N, C-alpha and C positions, 0 to 999 in steps of 0.2 A: 456486425460480426457476432457470431454466437459465443456463448460463454466457453464452450469447449475449444473452439478455434482460438480464442484469446489465450487460454491456458497452454495449448499446444505451441502457439507462437512464442510465448515466453520460455517454455521448457526447451524449445529448439535453440535458444541462445545460451543456455547454461547446461551443464552436464547433469547436475542434480539440484533440486531446490526444496527447501522446507515449506511447510504450509504458510508460515509467516512471510517468507520471501514472495511466494506466489500471491498472497493476499495483498502485499504492498505494491506489487508491480503489475497487477492485472487491473485494467480500467474499470470493469464492471463491479469490482469489489468496493470501490469508493462510492458507488451510487447507493449502497445500502447504509441506512443510518445506524441500525443496530444489528448485531450478530453477523457481520459480513464474513467472518471466519467460518461460521456455520454454513452459509450458502456456498462458499468456495469449497468447503469440505464435502458437501453433498454432490457438487459437480465432479470433484475428483473421485468420489466413491463410484459414481456411475462410469467414469472413464476407466477406472481400474477393473470394474466388472466387465466392460466390453473389450478390454485388452489394449486400449490405446495408450495407457499410462501404467507404469510398473511402480508398485509401492516397495521401496528399498527397505525401509524400516519405518517404525511409527513416526509419521509426520514428515517423511522424506520421500520425494517422488522423482521419477525420471521418465522421459519419453520412451516408449517401447519401440523396438526395431520391427521391421516388416516381418522377420521370421517369428518373433515372439507374438505378434498380433495374429499371424496365420496359425500358429500353434494353438493359441487360445480359442480361435474360431473353430478349429478342427476338433478340439476336445469338447467344446460345448455342443458341436454338431453330433458327436457320438452319443451324448446323453439324450439329446432331443430325439434322435432316430431310434434309440433303444426303447424309449417310452412309447413312441408312436407305433412301433412294430410289435409290441406285446399284445397278445390276444386278451380280450376282456373276459372276466370271470363270470359276469352276470348278464 
């Protein structure tokens, strides 16, 4: 099971979770000897960037709904298309 899948499975059982709660309940976090909180935080950062997890406030996360995920992908698609469609200057 991938790290993101493990985090999604845990977040589906709770409404919101802090970074410490996720770190304590996700299996892959126990396999790191040092800085496990850092690695879990990096995975959560990538998940927030792709829209699968919402950061409620500093250190608190929840699973995104389908509508929020679709909205995030639509917004990121707007930026990608506008950059690609601009003519080059040189």
